[in-house]
Phi, psi and omega in degrees: 000123177255124184233118173217161182224129175257123180249120183266077183291324176299324188087034176294128195254009174259161180293132182228022184289340174300341176305330179300319180292321180293317182295310183297321182286325174302316180286326178294318168304332183259006183056037173265123183246339179221110182201156172225141179194176180223152178230136180235127176273122181230173175262180185302317184291325182293312184294324173300310183301313174306312180299325184283314188289320189250352175228002176069015180248103179284064182208162175276147179220174187265331181210142170232129185241135164252106184270112178298343190257015179313315184263329183193150178301132177256106182236136181223111183058037174073016178245126181277130177264101186284311179145212183226143171247124166256126178245120185281111185285320176301319173293325180291322182290317177299319178292319173309318185281322174302321186269355175073029175231170185284165176299328174303316183290317188288323172284335171294308178308311190291325177293304179310311181299310184300316188290322175299328178295319181298325181276005174107349179291150172213179181215048184276350173216169188296330176292309177307304184299317178305313184295308185297319183284327171296316183300310174310310179300320172297316182290315184284333179291345183287351182228129179304325181293331186251357179298149177288128181244096180261129182258125182264130178260000000 
């Protein structure tokens, strides 16, 4: 059983139902069958406040994950409690424009990225970064909606 909740504090008014597939594919790749977690869409001010308070960085970022399993697996009735993901919608929109792909791809990327952090992945060195980003590409490229569309000029 996979149980998650998306709280749209920001008021993002576009369809994001495709995230269900991103979440399911990510968890399937990691062989996670019983888990619960939450995703919260926030604005610039909120993500900066969270970043400042918990990471000591007084700046806007795109996604922040709080893994409940950082020290040990949190399991209750065979369900893993993974944690919370905060996604900054304005930053997501900016990045979609900067990278030349749509909001669907960028929001899917940030969701997958945040979820992989909850599952223990990190990118504090080149080796970890290569592994994590390669896995994200595999997961996102499995669906036409979230596949990278690179426009060449």
